[in-house]
C-alpha positions as CSV (number, residue, x, y, z in Angstrom):
1,M,100.3,84.0,61.7
2,T,101.4,80.7,63.4
3,S,98.4,78.2,63.1
4,R,97.2,76.7,66.6
5,I,97.8,73.4,65.2
6,E,101.5,74.4,64.2
7,A,102.0,75.8,67.3
8,S,100.7,72.9,69.8
9,G,103.3,71.8,71.9
10,A,106.2,73.3,69.9
11,L,107.7,74.2,73.3
12,A,107.5,71.2,75.5
13,H,110.4,70.0,75.8
14,L,110.6,73.6,77.0
15,R,108.1,73.1,80.0
16,F,109.1,73.6,83.7
17,P,109.6,70.3,84.9
18,I,107.4,69.9,87.7
19,Q,109.5,67.2,89.8
20,Q,113.1,69.6,89.5
21,S,111.0,72.4,91.4
22,R,113.4,73.6,94.5
23,G,110.8,73.2,96.8
24,R,109.1,75.3,99.5
25,R,110.9,77.3,102.4
26,Y,109.1,74.9,104.8
27,P,109.0,71.2,103.7
28,E,105.4,70.6,103.6
29,L,103.6,66.7,102.4
30,A,102.7,66.5,99.0
31,H,98.7,66.5,98.2
32,P,97.0,63.9,97.5
33,Y,95.8,65.1,94.0
34,R,97.1,68.5,93.5
35,N,100.6,69.2,92.4
36,P,102.6,71.7,94.2
37,F,101.9,74.7,91.6
38,Q,98.2,73.9,91.8
39,R,98.3,74.3,95.5
40,D,100.6,77.6,94.6
41,R,97.9,78.8,92.4
42,D,94.8,77.9,94.8
43,R,96.7,79.6,98.2
44,V,97.2,83.4,95.7
45,V,93.9,82.7,94.7
46,H,92.1,82.8,99.0
47,A,94.7,85.0,99.6
48,R,93.4,88.7,101.0
49,A,96.2,90.4,99.1
50,F,94.4,88.5,95.9
51,R,90.7,89.5,97.0
52,R,92.1,93.2,97.6
53,L,92.6,93.7,93.6
54,E,88.9,94.0,93.6
55,N,88.8,97.4,95.0
56,K,92.2,98.7,93.5
57,T,92.4,100.9,90.3
58,Q,93.7,99.2,86.9
59,V,92.9,102.6,85.2
60,F,89.9,104.3,85.9
61,T,89.1,105.2,89.6
62,G,86.3,103.7,91.2
63,G,82.5,105.3,90.8
64,V,83.2,106.2,86.6
65,S,81.8,103.4,85.7
66,D,80.7,99.3,87.1
67,H,82.1,97.9,83.9
68,F,85.7,99.2,84.1
69,R,88.6,97.0,84.6
70,N,89.8,96.7,88.3
71,R,93.3,95.1,89.3
72,L,91.4,91.8,90.1
73,T,89.4,91.4,86.6
74,H,92.6,92.6,85.2
75,S,94.8,90.0,86.8
76,I,91.9,87.2,85.4
77,E,92.0,88.4,82.2
78,V,96.0,88.1,82.3
79,S,95.5,84.5,83.4
80,Q,93.3,83.5,80.9
81,I,95.4,84.6,78.6
82,A,99.0,83.0,79.8
83,R,97.3,80.0,80.6
84,T,95.8,79.8,76.4
85,I,99.4,80.7,75.1
86,A,101.1,78.1,77.6
87,S,98.7,75.7,76.7
88,V,99.2,76.1,73.3
89,L,103.1,76.5,73.7
90,G,103.5,72.3,75.7
91,L,104.7,74.8,79.0
92,D,103.1,74.3,82.6
93,E,99.5,75.5,82.4
94,D,99.7,75.3,86.4
95,L,103.0,77.6,86.5
96,T,101.8,80.5,84.5
97,E,97.9,80.6,86.1
98,A,99.5,80.6,89.6
99,L,102.2,83.9,88.7
100,A,99.4,85.7,86.2
101,L,97.2,85.6,89.5
102,A,99.9,86.5,91.7
103,H,101.4,89.4,89.4
104,D,99.6,92.1,90.8
105,I,98.9,91.3,94.6
106,G,101.5,93.7,95.5
107,H,99.7,96.9,93.4
108,P,99.3,99.7,96.1
109,P,95.9,101.6,95.4
110,F,95.2,103.9,92.3
111,A,97.3,102.4,89.6
112,H,100.9,103.0,89.0
113,A,101.3,106.9,90.1
114,A,100.4,105.7,93.7
115,E,103.0,103.4,92.9
116,E,106.0,106.3,91.6
117,E,104.4,108.5,94.7
118,L,105.2,105.4,97.5
119,D,108.7,105.0,95.3
120,R,109.5,108.8,96.1
121,L,108.2,109.0,99.1
122,M,110.8,106.0,100.1
123,H,113.8,107.8,98.9
124,R,113.6,109.7,101.3
125,F,114.6,107.0,103.7
126,G,116.8,105.8,100.8
127,E,114.9,103.2,100.5
128,R,112.3,102.2,97.3
129,F,108.7,100.9,96.6
130,D,108.6,98.7,93.9
131,H,105.3,96.4,93.3
132,N,107.1,93.2,92.7
133,I,109.3,93.2,95.8
134,H,106.1,93.7,97.9
135,A,104.0,91.2,96.3
136,L,107.1,88.9,97.5
137,R,106.4,89.9,101.2
138,I,103.0,90.0,101.6
139,V,103.5,85.6,99.9
140,E,106.1,85.8,102.8
141,R,105.1,87.1,105.6
142,F,101.8,89.7,105.4
143,E,99.6,86.4,104.7
144,S,98.3,85.0,108.2
145,R,96.8,81.6,106.8
146,Y,98.5,78.7,108.1
147,A,99.7,77.5,112.0
148,R,103.1,75.8,110.9
149,F,104.4,78.8,109.0
150,P,104.6,82.0,107.8
151,G,103.5,84.0,104.7
152,L,102.1,81.2,102.0
153,N,105.1,78.9,101.5
154,L,105.4,79.3,98.2
155,T,107.0,77.0,95.7
156,F,110.4,78.7,94.8
157,E,110.0,79.0,91.0
158,V,106.3,81.0,91.9
159,R,108.6,83.4,94.0
160,E,111.3,83.6,91.4
161,G,108.3,84.5,88.8
162,M,107.0,87.1,91.1
163,A,110.9,88.3,91.7
164,K,111.4,89.4,87.6
165,H,108.1,89.9,86.7
166,S,109.0,93.2,84.6
167,R,113.0,92.4,85.3
168,D,115.7,90.4,85.0
169,F,118.5,91.7,87.6
170,A,122.5,90.4,87.8
171,P,123.7,89.3,91.5
172,G,123.9,91.9,94.3
173,E,122.1,94.6,92.4
174,I,119.0,94.1,94.0
175,P,120.3,92.6,97.4
176,E,116.5,91.5,99.2
177,L,116.4,88.9,95.8
178,D,120.0,87.9,95.5
179,E,118.5,84.5,96.3
180,Y,116.9,84.0,93.3
181,L,119.2,83.2,90.9
182,P,120.4,86.0,89.6
183,G,122.0,86.8,86.3
184,L,119.5,83.9,85.4
185,R,116.7,84.5,83.3
186,P,113.5,82.7,84.8
187,P,111.2,79.6,83.4
188,L,109.6,80.3,80.2
189,E,106.5,80.1,82.0
190,A,107.4,83.3,83.5
191,Q,108.8,84.6,81.2
192,L,105.3,84.9,79.3
193,I,103.5,86.8,82.5
194,D,104.8,90.2,81.4
195,L,103.8,90.3,77.9
196,C,101.0,88.8,78.6
197,D,100.2,91.0,80.9
198,E,100.9,93.8,78.4
199,I,98.4,91.9,75.9
200,A,95.6,91.6,78.6
201,Y,96.2,96.3,79.6
202,D,96.5,97.6,76.2
203,T,93.6,96.2,74.4
204,A,91.6,96.8,77.7
205,D,92.4,99.9,78.5
206,L,91.7,100.3,74.2
207,D,87.9,99.0,75.2
208,D,87.3,100.5,78.5
209,G,88.7,104.4,76.6
210,Y,86.3,103.9,74.0
211,H,83.4,103.7,77.1
212,A,84.8,106.6,78.8
213,G,84.5,108.7,75.8
214,L,88.3,109.3,75.5
215,V,88.8,107.1,72.5
216,T,86.8,107.2,69.1
217,M,87.2,104.3,66.3
218,E,88.8,107.0,63.8
219,D,91.4,108.3,66.0
220,A,92.6,104.5,66.7
221,R,91.9,103.7,63.2
222,Q,94.1,106.7,62.4
223,A,96.6,105.5,65.1
224,S,97.0,101.5,64.2
225,D,97.5,99.8,60.8
226,L,96.2,96.4,62.8
227,F,92.3,98.1,64.1
228,R,92.0,99.4,61.0
229,E,92.1,96.2,59.1
230,L,90.0,94.5,62.0
231,D,87.8,97.1,62.0
232,E,87.7,97.0,58.3
233,A,86.9,93.2,57.7
234,V,84.3,93.6,60.7
235,S,82.6,95.8,58.8
236,M,82.7,93.5,55.8
237,Q,81.4,91.0,57.5
238,Y,79.1,92.3,59.9
239,P,78.1,95.3,57.4
240,G,74.5,96.2,59.7
241,A,76.3,95.8,63.1
242,G,76.7,98.5,64.9
243,E,79.6,100.8,66.5
244,R,80.2,99.5,69.9
245,I,79.4,96.2,68.5
246,R,82.3,96.0,66.0
247,M,84.4,97.6,69.1
248,H,84.1,94.7,70.8
249,E,84.6,92.4,68.4
250,V,88.0,94.3,67.1
251,V,89.3,93.9,70.9
252,R,88.7,90.5,70.7
253,G,90.8,90.4,66.8
254,L,93.4,92.6,68.7
255,I,94.0,90.3,71.7
256,D,94.0,86.8,69.2
257,A,96.1,89.0,66.6
258,L,99.2,89.9,69.7
259,V,98.5,86.8,71.2
260,S,99.3,84.9,67.5
261,G,102.3,86.5,67.4
262,L,104.0,85.7,70.7
263,V,103.6,82.4,70.3
264,E,105.1,82.7,66.7
265,G,107.6,84.9,68.3
266,T,108.3,82.9,71.5
267,I,108.6,79.7,69.3
268,S,111.2,82.0,66.4
269,A,112.9,82.7,69.9
270,A,113.4,79.1,71.3
271,R,114.6,77.6,68.0
272,G,118.0,75.8,69.5
273,L,117.2,75.7,72.9
274,A,116.8,72.1,73.9
275,E,115.8,72.2,77.4
276,V,114.9,74.5,80.8
277,D,118.6,75.2,81.9
278,A,119.3,77.3,78.1
279,V,116.1,79.3,78.3
280,R,117.7,80.4,81.7
281,A,121.5,80.7,80.7
282,H,120.0,82.4,77.2
283,S,121.5,85.8,77.0
284,T,118.0,87.6,76.5
285,R,114.1,86.5,77.5
286,V,112.8,84.0,74.9
287,A,109.4,84.8,75.2
288,R,108.9,87.7,72.4
289,F,106.3,89.3,70.0
290,T,107.6,88.9,67.1
291,P,108.6,92.6,65.0
292,V,106.4,92.8,63.0
293,T,103.6,92.5,66.4
294,A,105.9,94.2,69.2
295,E,105.6,97.7,66.1
296,A,101.8,97.0,66.6
297,A,101.9,96.6,70.2
298,A,103.8,99.9,70.1
299,R,102.0,101.7,67.6
300,L,98.4,100.7,70.2
301,K,100.5,102.3,73.5
302,R,101.6,105.3,72.4
303,F,98.0,106.5,71.0
304,L,96.7,105.0,74.4
305,R,99.4,107.3,76.4
306,E,98.8,110.0,74.3
307,R,94.1,109.5,74.3
308,V,93.8,108.2,77.5
309,Y,96.8,107.7,80.1
310,E,97.4,111.6,79.4
311,S,93.8,112.6,79.0
312,E,92.6,115.4,81.3
313,Q,90.5,113.3,83.3
314,L,93.2,110.9,84.6
315,V,95.7,113.2,85.1
316,L,93.8,115.2,87.4
317,D,92.6,112.1,89.3
318,R,96.0,111.0,89.2
319,K,97.1,114.3,91.2
320,R,93.9,113.8,93.9
321,S,95.4,110.7,94.7
322,V,99.1,111.2,94.9
323,A,98.9,114.3,96.9
324,R,96.4,112.4,99.2
325,I,99.5,109.7,99.7
326,E,102.0,112.0,100.8
327,A,99.7,113.5,102.9
328,L,98.4,109.7,104.7
329,F,102.1,109.2,104.7
330,D,103.6,112.0,106.4
331,L,100.3,111.7,108.9
332,L,101.7,108.3,109.8
333,Y,104.9,109.0,109.8
334,R,104.6,112.1,112.2
335,R,101.5,110.2,114.6
336,P,102.3,106.2,114.2
337,E,100.1,105.9,116.8
338,L,97.2,105.9,113.8
339,L,98.5,102.7,113.1
340,P,96.2,99.7,113.7
341,A,97.8,98.0,117.1
342,A,97.5,94.5,115.3
343,Y,99.1,95.6,112.1
344,R,101.8,97.7,114.8
345,E,102.6,94.2,116.8
346,E,102.6,92.0,112.4
347,S,105.3,94.7,111.5
348,E,107.2,95.2,114.6
349,G,111.5,95.1,113.6
350,Q,110.7,97.2,110.7
351,S,111.5,100.4,110.0
352,L,108.7,103.0,110.6
353,H,108.7,104.4,107.3
354,R,108.7,100.9,105.9
355,Q,105.2,100.5,108.2
356,V,103.8,103.4,106.8
357,C,104.5,102.1,103.1
358,D,103.2,98.9,103.4
359,Y,100.5,99.8,105.4
360,I,99.2,102.4,102.6
361,A,100.0,99.5,99.7
362,G,98.2,97.2,101.0
363,M,95.0,99.5,101.1
364,T,92.4,98.9,98.7
365,D,90.8,102.8,96.9
366,G,88.0,102.3,99.3
367,F,89.8,102.3,102.3
368,F,92.2,104.4,101.5
369,M,89.9,107.2,100.6
370,R,88.2,106.4,104.5
371,T,90.9,106.5,106.2
372,C,91.6,110.3,105.1
373,A,88.7,111.4,105.6
374,Q,88.5,110.1,109.1
375,V,91.8,111.8,109.8
376,G,91.0,114.8,108.2
377,I,92.6,114.3,104.3
378,A,90.6,116.4,102.3
């Protein structure tokens, strides 16, 4: 693995130059002591959509345990990992942090199953639901906190990074995103976020799965060579440690190994790139794991899919949630008068199916359940 000293500042020449920012949609005066990316980060943190993440499912629904991750704590963990890597590589930590904190604000209640269901329902109308595009709609329109402009008026680079969080796209492929430099890669700071997201949820879901009784240490040892090696090292160093403490130590080791693999892999992939424009024009994304780390991450992901995501407990939870989302969507579409008057006014000009979809997507798990109870959906 690449040491901190060897890697420190290694990609500083690829740091996005803040003076080259394309700015905000609505021009603003500079702040006396906060740069534009710091202001973007702060605007995300103060947004209602960000606060709502506290009551949105990550993997385990609320009520199972108060200790499992939710979307908010997950976003904080992604931010911590991403900022560490940006610091090591010499990239812009403020841009990285703003993107990490914003990356999940477009998620609906009840995790990815709800996103897939809303997308399926929108296909009836020839449209789609994508949480990254929805996140842009939130920061562009739905967050009404300023008198001078709609939305949060974030910088172009943060909005571009949100649009390209999970994938890049060609000109015309996603018409509503054509302003965000289709055909080009985003800055390296934005490229990091998807992989930091992966590190955070893989390790956290392993930890939560263990405490939920879905994963055993022996299962994980058999499924992952990296897990086994880390557990053996912990057992040798702390022979009297109980199993729960060993698990915590191994999870910490996994995070460190995956982060180190991402640092090393990105430095290797960036060789020969002299400036930010070369990152944009590169044929593929530059941020990546080393091959060895990528294989270790893939094995961990396969194990989690089998033992956690496809477990009977979570499958049943998803089925119930998906059925209720369809029922509420259909009811609100048939009876739009059930939508709050203020929301109907704010979303005026949108198609009814889009109004219903966005309304449900903005709900927390708790508000969704209360709404279903009020309208008689069991």
